[in-house]
Backbone bond lengths (Angstrom), bond angles and torsions (degrees), N, CA, C in turn:
res aa  C-N    CA-C-N  psi(-1)  N-CA   C-N-CA  omega(-1)  CA-C   N-CA-C  phi
1 M - - - 1.459 - - 1.505 110.49 -
2 I 1.408 113.61 139.31 1.482 119.43 175.71 1.527 106.74 -93.45
3 R 1.279 114.30 122.22 1.519 120.93 -175.25 1.481 105.76 -92.19
4 V 1.437 113.51 125.23 1.421 123.04 -171.53 1.481 111.31 -122.46
5 L 1.304 115.67 137.96 1.466 122.04 171.55 1.522 109.07 -112.94
6 L 1.405 114.67 135.31 1.493 119.72 -178.32 1.494 106.55 -105.56
7 A 1.387 114.46 134.56 1.476 119.27 176.21 1.478 109.14 -130.30
8 D 1.291 116.95 119.08 1.470 122.98 178.35 1.577 109.09 -163.39
9 D 1.276 119.28 139.66 1.445 120.51 -173.68 1.532 112.39 -79.82
10 H 1.344 115.32 0.82 1.541 117.57 176.37 1.502 111.40 -112.05
11 H 1.333 117.73 122.54 1.464 115.87 -177.73 1.401 114.64 -65.22
12 L 1.347 121.31 -31.30 1.471 121.17 -179.48 1.513 111.65 -70.12
13 V 1.350 118.99 -29.96 1.419 121.14 175.94 1.514 107.96 -67.85
14 R 1.298 119.23 -48.83 1.461 120.66 179.64 1.507 112.45 -58.71
15 K 1.391 116.04 -38.33 1.440 120.81 177.58 1.527 109.41 -60.75
16 A 1.392 116.68 -43.74 1.480 118.59 -177.88 1.533 110.59 -69.50
17 L 1.317 118.67 -35.42 1.487 120.94 179.63 1.437 107.78 -67.73
18 R 1.345 121.01 -43.03 1.469 123.13 -179.60 1.498 109.32 -60.97
19 A 1.316 118.44 -44.33 1.503 122.63 -177.74 1.571 108.26 -63.30
20 L 1.306 117.47 -37.47 1.406 119.73 179.12 1.540 111.41 -68.51
21 L 1.322 116.50 -43.46 1.497 120.11 -175.49 1.488 110.94 -77.04
22 E 1.346 119.20 -27.41 1.410 119.00 -178.50 1.563 111.37 -71.49
23 S 1.300 117.00 -15.81 1.455 119.87 174.51 1.492 112.11 -93.17
24 S 1.318 117.39 1.38 1.517 121.22 179.09 1.485 112.25 -97.86
25 V 1.308 115.46 125.81 1.508 124.44 -175.88 1.554 106.19 -61.41
26 G 1.353 112.55 130.82 1.498 118.28 170.21 1.483 114.08 84.68
27 I 1.288 120.44 5.73 1.438 126.31 178.28 1.508 112.73 -118.40
28 E 1.364 119.26 127.98 1.443 123.91 -179.34 1.495 109.58 -124.77
29 V 1.337 117.73 127.58 1.485 121.58 173.43 1.498 110.74 -83.89
30 V 1.332 117.49 117.81 1.521 118.37 -172.75 1.507 108.52 -108.96
31 G 1.326 120.80 -2.36 1.494 118.86 176.31 1.458 111.78 177.54
32 E 1.387 115.67 165.75 1.436 121.97 -179.31 1.485 109.36 -131.19
33 A 1.308 120.23 154.86 1.388 127.06 173.24 1.555 114.66 -139.31
34 E 1.327 117.41 147.16 1.496 117.04 -171.65 1.480 115.80 -100.69
35 D 1.360 117.27 -2.23 1.471 123.91 176.80 1.451 113.26 -159.33
36 G 1.289 120.41 176.67 1.405 119.89 -177.32 1.511 115.41 -68.59
37 R 1.372 117.71 -36.63 1.427 119.74 175.64 1.513 112.04 -65.50
38 D 1.310 118.51 -42.56 1.440 122.14 173.80 1.527 115.00 -61.25
39 A 1.417 110.63 -33.22 1.525 111.70 178.54 1.542 108.20 -66.98
40 V 1.283 120.21 -42.59 1.499 122.08 178.29 1.470 110.55 -53.88
41 R 1.387 116.25 -48.83 1.475 120.71 -179.64 1.483 110.45 -61.39
42 S 1.349 116.60 -43.23 1.422 120.31 -179.83 1.465 116.82 -65.70
43 V 1.305 117.50 -26.33 1.491 121.46 178.98 1.531 105.19 -70.41
44 R 1.389 116.49 -44.86 1.426 117.37 177.57 1.468 113.64 -58.35
45 R 1.338 115.84 -36.42 1.503 121.09 -176.79 1.498 115.59 -76.76
46 H 1.338 118.39 -43.55 1.431 125.30 -168.69 1.582 111.53 -101.95
47 R 1.305 116.99 -20.44 1.417 122.63 178.88 1.550 110.28 50.91
48 P 1.404 116.49 55.15 1.469 117.40 175.82 1.519 116.21 -71.44
49 D 1.320 115.06 162.08 1.455 121.58 177.38 1.555 106.82 -79.06
50 V 1.284 117.54 -41.12 1.496 122.68 -171.46 1.540 105.14 -136.59
51 V 1.392 114.64 136.57 1.457 123.18 171.21 1.525 106.95 -109.15
52 V 1.363 112.44 123.74 1.535 115.89 173.96 1.494 105.47 -103.87
53 M 1.378 114.23 118.50 1.470 118.40 -162.91 1.569 109.36 -134.15
54 D 1.352 118.04 133.17 1.385 124.10 170.55 1.472 111.03 -64.57
55 I 1.319 121.40 141.70 1.417 124.08 176.97 1.551 113.81 -72.85
56 A 1.296 113.08 -31.30 1.503 116.42 -171.84 1.507 110.11 -112.14
57 M 1.364 115.83 101.19 1.440 121.33 -178.88 1.514 106.20 -137.12
58 P 1.386 117.27 154.25 1.499 119.34 -178.91 1.482 112.42 -73.64
59 G 1.262 117.68 158.27 1.509 124.11 175.10 1.503 113.51 74.38
60 M 1.339 119.32 -63.93 1.451 119.94 178.30 1.652 103.36 -136.77
61 N 1.309 112.81 112.23 1.477 116.02 -175.99 1.530 111.09 -73.99
62 G 1.338 116.79 170.33 1.436 119.18 -173.83 1.515 117.04 -64.61
63 L 1.364 119.51 -21.84 1.492 120.56 178.37 1.512 109.33 -76.22
64 D 1.395 119.13 -44.80 1.376 119.86 176.12 1.499 112.92 -64.24
65 A 1.303 115.73 -40.64 1.554 119.13 173.62 1.516 111.66 -58.16
66 A 1.301 117.85 -41.91 1.437 122.03 -179.16 1.522 111.99 -62.78
67 Q 1.284 117.99 -38.89 1.456 121.10 172.88 1.450 112.93 -63.42
68 A 1.342 120.34 -41.77 1.483 126.21 -179.94 1.542 106.23 -64.52
69 I 1.315 117.35 -45.26 1.453 121.32 -175.58 1.617 112.23 -65.15
70 R 1.329 109.63 -34.36 1.485 117.67 179.89 1.534 115.70 -51.96
71 V 1.357 114.60 -31.78 1.465 117.00 -175.02 1.534 112.27 -100.36
72 L 1.323 117.03 0.61 1.417 119.50 -178.56 1.561 110.04 -76.73
73 P 1.364 117.38 158.90 1.488 120.24 173.58 1.507 107.93 -64.91
74 G 1.383 114.92 149.88 1.452 116.66 171.72 1.531 112.43 111.27
75 N 1.378 118.83 -21.43 1.423 123.56 175.42 1.547 114.37 58.05
76 A 1.375 116.54 40.44 1.433 121.14 175.33 1.520 111.29 -64.76
77 R 1.301 114.52 133.90 1.500 118.95 -179.44 1.592 104.69 -97.00
78 V 1.307 116.70 149.05 1.451 124.36 -177.77 1.519 112.14 -112.73
79 V 1.312 115.13 129.70 1.454 121.25 172.70 1.571 107.08 -114.56
80 I 1.352 115.35 120.27 1.484 118.40 -176.55 1.486 109.42 -95.49
81 L 1.336 110.95 143.61 1.491 124.00 176.99 1.549 109.10 -107.27
82 S 1.281 119.80 127.10 1.483 120.83 -178.69 1.519 111.61 -144.68
83 M 1.342 115.45 153.40 1.452 120.96 169.51 1.502 110.50 -83.73
84 H 1.322 117.19 -13.67 1.545 123.50 -164.02 1.516 111.94 -103.28
85 D 1.258 117.21 137.50 1.499 122.51 173.32 1.489 112.54 -106.92
86 D 1.374 113.25 16.74 1.458 120.90 -178.79 1.530 113.67 -58.82
87 P 1.300 122.18 121.98 1.470 123.92 -176.29 1.518 111.87 -59.84
88 V 1.346 119.48 -30.60 1.533 120.85 176.04 1.449 109.11 -64.11
89 L 1.416 120.78 -46.00 1.438 118.44 -177.40 1.554 113.96 -72.89
90 I 1.369 116.22 -28.07 1.446 120.25 175.26 1.571 106.80 -65.85
91 Q 1.299 116.41 -44.40 1.472 118.38 -178.49 1.597 110.10 -67.40
92 R 1.220 116.04 -37.47 1.549 120.74 175.56 1.497 108.11 -61.32
93 A 1.286 118.25 -42.18 1.479 120.77 -178.08 1.556 108.13 -66.68
94 L 1.322 118.35 -44.08 1.498 119.70 -178.94 1.529 108.80 -64.11
95 D 1.330 116.25 -39.97 1.447 119.18 179.44 1.528 111.17 -65.79
96 S 1.314 117.09 -25.78 1.470 121.98 177.99 1.501 114.34 -76.15
97 G 1.388 114.86 -10.59 1.358 120.90 175.52 1.607 115.84 94.89
98 V 1.357 113.30 12.07 1.493 117.13 177.52 1.497 112.08 -65.55
99 R 1.309 114.37 152.76 1.493 119.75 177.35 1.546 113.42 -108.65
100 G 1.371 115.59 6.88 1.417 120.16 176.16 1.465 113.29 -161.11
101 Y 1.327 116.67 137.89 1.463 120.54 175.50 1.522 105.48 -129.32
102 L 1.386 117.34 113.92 1.400 121.25 -177.30 1.497 111.51 -116.74
103 L 1.294 120.69 137.05 1.455 124.85 169.76 1.530 107.65 -76.47
104 K 1.352 117.58 139.52 1.417 121.01 -174.54 1.556 110.73 -70.04
105 S 1.402 117.09 -17.68 1.407 119.27 175.26 1.511 114.26 -68.54
106 S 1.375 116.39 -16.68 1.518 118.10 -174.82 1.518 111.85 -121.96
107 I 1.361 117.03 19.67 1.459 119.31 -174.66 1.534 111.36 -62.34
108 S 1.338 116.68 -45.52 1.460 118.14 -174.19 1.514 112.63 -60.56
109 E 1.392 120.16 -30.45 1.396 122.72 -179.32 1.578 111.96 -88.79
110 E 1.288 116.20 -29.85 1.481 121.42 -166.69 1.517 114.65 -105.71
111 L 1.297 120.03 -28.51 1.429 121.75 -164.43 1.565 113.14 -62.71
112 P 1.309 121.22 -47.77 1.392 118.66 177.02 1.574 113.33 -56.70
113 A 1.345 118.10 -40.61 1.490 121.12 -179.78 1.546 107.35 -67.14
114 A 1.342 117.77 -37.80 1.478 121.18 -177.57 1.559 107.08 -64.33
115 I 1.303 115.74 -40.36 1.537 117.03 -178.48 1.426 110.32 -65.38
116 R 1.374 119.89 -43.61 1.422 123.87 -177.17 1.538 112.12 -65.52
117 A 1.402 113.14 -38.76 1.475 117.63 177.72 1.515 109.43 -65.36
118 A 1.357 119.33 -44.80 1.497 123.19 -175.70 1.548 105.99 -65.23
119 F 1.299 118.80 -43.56 1.512 122.30 176.32 1.525 112.22 -54.09
120 A 1.348 115.79 -36.40 1.473 122.50 -176.42 1.518 109.81 -86.14
121 G 1.369 116.64 -2.19 1.523 119.96 178.64 1.475 113.26 84.94
122 R 1.382 118.15 14.42 1.434 121.99 177.19 1.519 114.07 -99.81
123 L 1.330 121.77 149.89 1.402 125.36 177.11 1.513 111.06 -81.55
124 F 1.336 118.68 131.35 1.435 124.90 174.07 1.514 110.68 -123.47
125 L 1.320 111.91 128.38 1.480 121.30 176.53 1.549 109.89 -125.83
126 S 1.328 114.76 141.70 1.494 116.34 177.17 1.543 111.80 -53.43
127 E 1.253 114.35 142.51 1.508 117.77 -174.61 1.540 112.85 -55.37
128 A 1.369 115.80 -33.86 1.462 118.78 -178.95 1.502 114.26 -67.48
129 I 1.324 118.89 -17.07 1.410 118.78 -177.83 1.576 114.42 -115.28
130 R 1.287 117.00 0.68 1.444 120.87 -173.83 1.539 110.92 -60.57
131 S 1.323 119.01 -27.75 1.455 118.99 -176.67 1.535 108.71 -90.82
132 R 1.355 117.56 -0.38 1.463 120.75 -172.47 1.540 112.45 -109.05
133 V 1.340 114.70 4.45 1.497 117.33 -177.65 1.578 107.63 -64.12
134 P 1.412 112.62 121.17 1.382 119.04 -175.69 1.540 115.05 -77.27
135 V 1.269 118.31 170.06 1.497 123.76 176.96 1.498 107.77 -73.26
136 S 1.363 117.30 131.11 1.497 120.40 -177.18 1.510 107.69 -63.51
137 G 1.357 112.85 135.42 1.421 121.07 172.19 1.503 112.28 79.91
138 S 1.294 121.13 10.11 1.475 117.53 -177.48 1.429 110.99 -95.91
139 G 1.264 118.06 157.28 1.492 124.83 172.48 1.444 113.99 95.38
140 E 1.370 117.04 158.20 1.413 126.26 -179.35 1.446 110.06 -64.71
141 E 1.367 119.15 -40.12 1.448 123.96 -175.80 1.485 110.28 -63.79
142 A 1.350 120.88 -38.57 1.443 121.77 176.12 1.492 113.31 -64.31
143 N 1.302 114.72 -44.93 1.527 117.48 178.12 1.489 112.12 -60.98
144 I 1.342 118.76 -41.01 1.506 123.03 179.68 1.468 108.17 -63.84
145 F 1.292 116.07 -48.97 1.527 122.06 -174.54 1.530 108.77 -56.86
146 R 1.303 118.59 -43.18 1.425 122.07 -170.25 1.590 110.60 -76.36
147 R 1.265 117.15 -9.20 1.497 117.75 176.12 1.544 107.42 -71.34
148 L 1.360 118.87 -24.22 1.478 118.49 -169.19 1.492 109.09 -95.16
149 T 1.311 116.59 146.88 1.457 121.20 170.97 1.478 109.13 -77.75
150 P 1.392 119.37 163.53 1.556 123.28 174.56 1.499 109.29 -52.86
151 R 1.295 119.67 -43.73 1.503 116.93 -178.17 1.449 112.82 -68.05
152 E 1.318 117.69 -37.82 1.506 120.59 178.03 1.541 111.16 -65.38
153 R 1.301 117.15 -32.02 1.460 120.69 176.44 1.525 109.21 -67.21
154 Q 1.389 114.09 -43.73 1.480 117.03 176.73 1.480 114.74 -56.86
155 V 1.353 114.28 -45.77 1.404 121.27 177.15 1.498 114.16 -61.94
156 L 1.358 116.60 -40.27 1.440 121.02 177.64 1.451 110.48 -63.43
157 Q 1.325 120.48 -42.85 1.477 120.69 -176.83 1.507 107.36 -64.00
158 L 1.352 119.54 -42.55 1.446 121.70 -178.44 1.520 111.21 -65.01
159 V 1.295 117.94 -39.70 1.432 120.08 172.91 1.489 114.67 -59.12
160 V 1.306 119.19 -43.49 1.440 125.40 177.60 1.568 108.94 -63.48
161 E 1.323 116.70 -36.50 1.437 120.22 178.49 1.511 115.35 -73.36
162 G 1.400 113.77 -2.14 1.482 121.43 178.73 1.466 121.82 89.67
163 L 1.354 113.94 11.00 1.559 114.04 177.99 1.479 109.06 -83.00
164 I 1.387 113.61 150.19 1.390 120.68 176.21 1.538 109.80 -93.75
165 N 1.317 119.00 172.05 1.496 123.02 -172.35 1.510 111.09 -49.52
166 R 1.355 118.10 -48.80 1.403 120.83 -171.54 1.537 108.73 -66.31
167 E 1.340 118.23 -37.08 1.486 119.00 176.14 1.537 112.59 -70.96
168 I 1.235 118.10 -34.28 1.445 121.20 176.07 1.517 111.43 -66.51
169 A 1.302 115.65 -39.18 1.469 122.00 -179.02 1.559 108.50 -64.36
170 A 1.335 115.84 -42.25 1.531 122.11 177.73 1.486 108.66 -64.53
171 T 1.311 117.85 -43.85 1.490 119.68 -175.08 1.559 110.68 -66.96
172 L 1.343 116.68 -40.55 1.417 120.00 -177.06 1.557 114.82 -90.60
173 G 1.243 117.08 -9.54 1.424 122.94 -178.97 1.521 111.11 69.37
174 I 1.384 117.77 44.00 1.443 124.03 174.12 1.536 108.31 -130.69
175 S 1.324 114.21 176.03 1.457 118.01 -178.56 1.516 110.30 -84.97
176 P 1.343 119.32 151.00 1.423 122.45 174.19 1.550 114.16 -53.49
177 K 1.282 114.58 -30.88 1.485 117.11 178.57 1.537 111.21 -70.05
178 T 1.305 115.16 -36.23 1.408 122.75 175.69 1.557 112.58 -62.99
179 V 1.338 111.90 -41.72 1.453 119.50 179.37 1.566 109.17 -63.19
180 E 1.346 114.73 -42.36 1.477 118.63 -179.74 1.501 109.45 -63.76
181 K 1.316 117.66 -40.32 1.509 123.10 178.02 1.519 109.94 -56.87
182 H 1.303 114.37 -52.18 1.531 121.03 178.49 1.482 111.39 -59.49
183 R 1.325 118.60 -45.64 1.465 122.75 -178.61 1.568 110.09 -64.94
184 A 1.284 118.50 -41.84 1.458 119.88 179.53 1.555 107.54 -68.84
185 S 1.298 121.50 -34.06 1.453 123.46 179.37 1.538 110.37 -64.95
186 L 1.340 115.06 -51.32 1.399 118.10 -177.34 1.535 111.37 -64.82
187 M 1.336 118.71 -39.31 1.456 119.06 -179.22 1.525 107.36 -66.69
188 S 1.347 120.04 -38.03 1.444 118.66 174.69 1.541 113.29 -60.43
189 K 1.301 114.70 -45.65 1.484 119.25 -179.70 1.501 112.30 -60.98
190 L 1.353 116.75 -33.84 1.427 121.82 -176.74 1.535 113.99 -94.42
191 G 1.374 116.97 -6.04 1.465 120.13 174.25 1.456 113.83 74.41
192 V 1.357 120.09 33.01 1.473 121.04 177.62 1.518 108.72 -121.76
193 H 1.325 118.62 162.18 1.422 122.03 -170.25 1.539 112.52 -124.93
194 D 1.273 121.86 -4.08 1.452 121.43 177.52 1.572 107.24 -150.04
195 V 1.344 114.94 164.64 1.471 121.09 -175.95 1.552 111.49 -61.93
196 P 1.299 121.12 -48.56 1.463 118.81 179.20 1.486 114.94 -51.42
197 A 1.364 115.44 -42.27 1.476 121.27 -179.64 1.546 105.90 -67.41
198 L 1.278 118.71 -39.18 1.515 121.52 -173.73 1.553 105.82 -70.57
199 V 1.357 119.85 -40.45 1.470 120.17 176.01 1.526 112.71 -64.46
200 R 1.345 117.20 -39.96 1.488 120.60 -179.48 1.554 108.19 -64.89
201 L 1.349 118.13 -42.68 1.474 119.12 -177.84 1.555 109.89 -67.87
202 A 1.323 114.44 -41.12 1.497 119.30 -178.96 1.543 109.24 -61.11
203 M 1.279 118.82 -39.01 1.482 122.02 179.75 1.510 111.18 -74.00
204 K 1.265 115.86 -41.93 1.498 118.92 -179.50 1.509 114.50 -63.70
205 H 1.353 116.08 -37.12 1.475 119.74 -179.02 1.521 113.10 -104.76
206 K 1.332 113.31 13.04 1.498 121.09 173.48 1.537 112.47 49.62
207 L 1.354 112.08 48.95 1.437 122.10 176.80 1.501 111.18 -79.30
208 V 1.306 119.35 -12.78 1.468 121.65 -177.56 1.521 106.23 -133.02
209 V 1.312 115.82 157.12 1.492 121.01 172.63 1.583 103.47 -123.33
210 A 1.353 115.56 106.07 1.432 120.60 -175.76 1.529 109.92 -72.85
211 A 1.357 112.59 155.58 1.527 118.72 178.21 1.405 119.74 -57.93
212 D 1.397 117.80 -22.16 1.413 124.09 -179.31 1.447 111.79 -89.54
213 G 1.352 118.19 0.35 1.497 122.62 178.21 1.443 111.68 97.14
214 N 1.380 122.14 -8.00 1.467 121.11 179.77 1.521 107.50 -77.32
215 T 1.356 117.05 161.79 1.421 124.04 173.72 1.535 111.49 -132.93
């Protein structure tokens, strides 16, 4: 049996995914998570073979969570679910080490196959985007994204979501002073001097994946 963890911030979506997979031979759903941070914790707890994860979740999006899961014991493979066929997001997903990128419009037809491919160590992409896989490491967005540490990307996402330093500190379990340090560092790296400019740049270059699915 392939042990699968489901991560999505919408309960009804998780319920639908579970129903789909429970009818698939050789696949067992062993747990659920409601955001990226919960997904990382759940991988430690359940040790799944494959994590099926939404790309757009609050706090820690699916791509940052995939990077965190990549270094955990157990070698769990990640399959990303997304509404977007944007080549920049596809490349970011591949750079994060995911083994599958599925468009939500084709989940019912492709998800079981994507899970089996990921479990076997193969890459699976939705048929609609297979011809659009970008060249690794290309583009201004990739260069900008790689300037930031994982923690700076987490802070950046929460800034874009509208949280203030105190709220970011509580979410990440660090001090407000540390948040300010990370924020100053990422603003320096990105060459901006205030929060509105930071948000505009993050959205322009798709440095964050917001919980409502926007980038």
